[in-house]
C-alpha positions, 0 to 999 in steps of 0.5 A, spaced: 440 455 462 444 458 467 450 462 465 457 461 468 459 467 472 466 470 469 470 472 475 475 477 473 481 478 478 482 485 476 475 487 478 474 484 484 481 486 487 481 493 484 484 496 490 489 491 492 492 491 485 492 499 485 496 498 492 501 493 489 502 498 483 504 503 488 508 498 491 512 497 485 512 503 480 516 509 481 514 515 482 514 520 477 516 526 481 521 522 485 524 516 481 528 514 487 522 512 491 516 508 489 509 511 489 507 508 496 514 511 499 512 518 496 505 518 499 508 516 506 514 521 505 509 527 503 504 525 508 509 525 514 512 532 511 505 535 511 504 533 518 511 535 520 510 542 517 506 547 521 499 549 518 500 556 518 507 560 518 504 566 522 499 565 527 495 571 529 494 568 536 501 566 537 503 572 542 498 569 547 501 565 553 497 559 555 498 556 562 504 551 562 499 545 563 496 545 556 502 546 552 505 541 548 512 541 545 512 541 537 515 534 537 509 532 541 504 535 537 508 532 531 508 525 534 501 525 536 499 527 529 503 522 526 500 516 531 493 519 529 493 520 522 489 515 518 492 516 511 499 515 514 496 509 518 493 506 511 499 507 507 504 504 513 499 498 513 499 497 506 507 497 506 507 492 512 502 487 509 506 487 502 513 487 505 510 481 509 507 477 503 512 479 498 517 476 503 513 469 503 511 469 496 514 464 491 519 468 486 515 465 480 508 467 482 511 474 484 514 475 477 508 473 474 503 477 478 508 483 477 508 482 470 501 481 469 498 486 474 503 492 475 507 492 469 501 490 464 506 487 459 503 480 459 496 477 460 496 471 465 495 466 460 502 468 458 505 469 465 502 462 467 506 458 461 513 463 461 514 464 469 510 459 473 510 453 468 502 451 470 496 451 466 491 457 466 486 454 471 492 453 476 495 460 475 488 463 476 487 459 482 494 461 485 493 469 483 486 469 486 489 465 493 495 470 493 490 476 493 486 473 498 492 472 502 494 479 501 487 482 503 487 478 509 494 480 511 492 487 510 486 487 514 489 483 520 489 488 526 496 486 528 499 490 522 495 496 525 500 497 531 507 499 530 
């Protein structure tokens, strides 16, 4: 006798759902921003502020060719920072996919996986007006699309 494998959306798409929570939930330190926006702002602040306020070798003069201005150093640091790139990619992907998503499906996903105020069966009948099976299919399809959107190379550039 074979057992039917239970497909748990919250287990398979754990990272995607965590990023979705970052996108919608407010930061506890700064309620004007979402958690994802605060991560981005913190990372930019870290890159823009100097690592050391005083440098023991700051008085040593170098030749003019190898010297970069502070603005160039910050720009290069922002372009090459993997964490900032990750956060911006997540934000762009979620901006794109939420713009294209049906309002009822998006409301159901937020209530079930972000705010955790209702289960998917209840959201299927309250917001989506579909059966439980159809709701699971649509949510899984949406998360697959989000995952594809996230790892699509076109979102990594600018």
